[in-house]
Structure formats: structure tokens, C-alpha cells
N, C-alpha and C positions, 0 to 999 in steps of 0.2 A: 942639109940639115932645114932649108928651108920647106921641101918639100914634106918631109915627115912633121913634120909643127902642122904644118896645113892640114894634115892626113888627121889627127892628132883634135885636128880643133874638129875639123868637119865631123867625126863620131862623135865628142861630144856634144855637140850641137845638134845631131841626132838623136841621141840618148836624151837628152834631156827636149826632143819637141817628141820625141814616143812615151817618155814621162807624162809630159803635159796631155796629151795627148789621152794618155789615160786615166786621167785625172776626170776627163769631160765624160769617159763613156759610165752609159748605166751602171750603177752598184747592186741594183736588182736583173735577176735573170726569172721567166716564167718556162717553162717546156710543159706541153699539155697535147696529150693524142687521146682517141675514142674510140671503140669496139662496139660493138651492135652485140647481142649475145640470146640466144635462145635457150633463156631459163629465167625466172621470175629474181624479183628482186630480193627476194629475201635470202633465196640459194646463191646469189653471188657475193651478199655480204655477210652470210656466215662463213662464208669459204676467204673473202677479205677481213674479219675483223679479228685473226688471230693468226701465226704465227707458225699453228701445226702444221699447216699443209702450207707455207709459202711457200718449200725447195721444191716443191711439184708444177708449180706455174711459173717460180722465179727466172726470169733470163741471163741470169749469174748461178744461176748453181751450179751447174753443172761444167762451169769453166774455170772449175777448180775442184774435184771432187774428195781433193783432200780437205776442202775449209774446214775450221775449227768453226762450232756454231753453238750459241749457249742459249736458251731460250728461262724467261725469268717472269715473275709476276704471274699476274692470274691469266688461266687461259686464253680466256678472250675480253673483248673491250679495253677503256681503259686503265692503263697499268702494265699490261703487257709487252714484254721488250724481249728482243732482240739483236743477240751479238755477235759478228762474225768477224772471223780472223782468217785471209790467204793467198795466197800470190799477190803478185804485181799486179794480174789483170782486176782482182777483185779487190783488190787493198782491204781498210778494215774497217769496225765501225760500229753504230747499233741505231735499231731503229724499235721507238715507243709509240704508243696509240696513247695519245694526247685527249680525243675527241673520238666520239662517237655515237651518230645517231641513227637508232635502225635502220636497215634498209635504205635507207639512202644517201647519205656521208660518212668517212672515217678520215680522220686526220693524227698524220705519223710526224715525232721530231727527229728528223734524218742526221745522225753527226756519224763526220766521215776522218777517219782519223790522220789527212795530213790537209784538214780544213779547219781554219781559223772558227766559223760561227755555224748554229744550227743551220737545216735549210728544214723546211716543209713538202710534204709529201700529201697528197688529197686523193683518196676516190670518192667519184661522186657518180650513187645508179642513181637513175632514170627508168620510172615504166615505159615500155615499150611495144604495145600491144598484150602480149603473151610475156617479151621476152623483155630483154633490159639493152639500156645503154651505159654501158660503162665509161666513166671519162677520169685517168690517172695524171696528174700532172703534178709539178713539182715546184717548188717558189722559194729562190734562193740569196742569199744576201753576202754578195762579196764583199765588202766591205772598202777598207779608203785603198789597199795596197792594188797598185795602178797595174800587176799582172793578172791579177786574181781577175779583173774587169776585162783584161783584152782573152780572157780565158773562157769571159761569160760569152763572146761573141762567138764561141763555135761547140756553146754548150749542148746546145740543140743540136744539132748535128749529130755530138758525138751520143745524145741519153736519147733520142726521141728512137733512133731504131731500136735498143733496150725496150722499149717500153711497146713499142709495134710486135716486139715479138713477144714480149709478157702476158699480153691481153691474148694476143692467140692462142695463146696456152693452158691463159683463165676462162676464154670460150669455151676451147674442149672438157676442161675441166669441168667446167661449171653444167654446162650441158650433160653431161654425162652424170652428175653428180642428180641434177632436175628430173631425169629417165628414174633414178633411185628412188624419187618422192611418188611411196603410194599416195592415193585418189584422196581428195578430203572427200569424209561421210556425207556429203551431201552429193557430191557425183559421183560417189560407187553406190548409193544406195540404189534402189527400183522405183522407177516411177506411179502414184499413187494410183488406182486404178477405182473409178466410182461404181458405183453399185449396181447392177441394174434392178431398175424398182420388179418385183414383182407383177402380172395380170391380176388385178381383184378380180374376184371369183362374181360372177351374173348370179341374179337371184334362183333359177333354175342350176345353181350348183357347180354347171360350164367355165371357166375360165374365159373373160371377156376380152375381145385384145381393139386394141383403140388403131381406129384405122391412121395410118401416115399420111401427114399434113403436105 
């Protein structure tokens, strides 16, 4: 009986200790991955600023071919919304564009079906020569639940590989679209050739030549 009492006391102390440590863990989590893409910022921005192309590069779309998706709001920019519901691997939730700065940044409000508070996804696009560097980040507030805070310790390892895969697919899609973009008129127009002056006639009616210097 004393042994059982000691075991129960030890378990109780352990649980209290783990809960206490949980409250000391950070309630904020940040995940970020980056990729270089051989496509100008305008092309990358056009893909990320709507959900029409999302399933073409999303790292999760092919994990549930039967996933239900509903798009609403404007086709692109602030207010565009994407709601999904799928198997246990993809879960359910919604994402909505809340801020959109042309060719440089997009912010998205993320709500997961089993999460208490919204998260925010951020796409940042920076010019890099003739291409772009794209940063995909996630900021989540874990709240006061110590279990969520423990989960936050592993979020980078869980979400990071998905972001790497998504950026790789985005790179393939954006570079293909960049090849479809026709050159600008300035690039396609032939260079102007300065007219060559005709030699002035001499006094006797024959053409005079100017000696080369």
C-alpha cells in the first residue's frame, strides 16, 4: 500500500512539474523557410496573391485527393478566402488574405479546425537579380495551454519540411509561368539605326567624300 502511495505521489509531482514547465515555455512560435526562384517578383506575387493556383504548389493538396475546398471573396488580394476539409493528415481550416503589398508581401490569417487562436502566414518576395527570393513564414500564438506550448517545441520540425516542399513546387510553377510571359515592347523592339548622311555634292556635280580621320 505504501508503494502504491509513493508511486501515485511521484506521478502527481511529475504531472505538476511538467505543467509548471509548460507555463514557462514560449507562447509564440515562428517557422520560416526560404527559396531562390528564377522568376521576377511580379510573377511570384501573382501566384501567391490568390488561391486559384494554391493546389498546384501546396505541399498538402496531394495528401488527400478527396479534400473538399471552397474558395470565396475576390479572386485575388485582400478578402480572398480558401476553406478546406480533409482527412486526418490535412485536417480542416481556412486561410484568408488580410494584407497585400504588390510584388513584395502577402499576409494570411490561418484558422485550423483544432486550434484555439488564429495563426498568420507571411509570404515575403525580394528581388534577386532577374529572379526572386521568397520567404514563407508562420507565426502562431499558443495561448496559455501548456500542452500547446509543448507542441510548439516541435512545430518547426513538423511544418518546416512542408514549407521546403511547397517552396520547391512554387519554384517549378513560377519559373514555368515566367517563360510564358511575353517580352516587354522595349525588349522586343529592334534597336534604332541612325541614318547615314548622304555625301554632299561637289561644285562640279560629283559626290565629295570626306577623308577618314
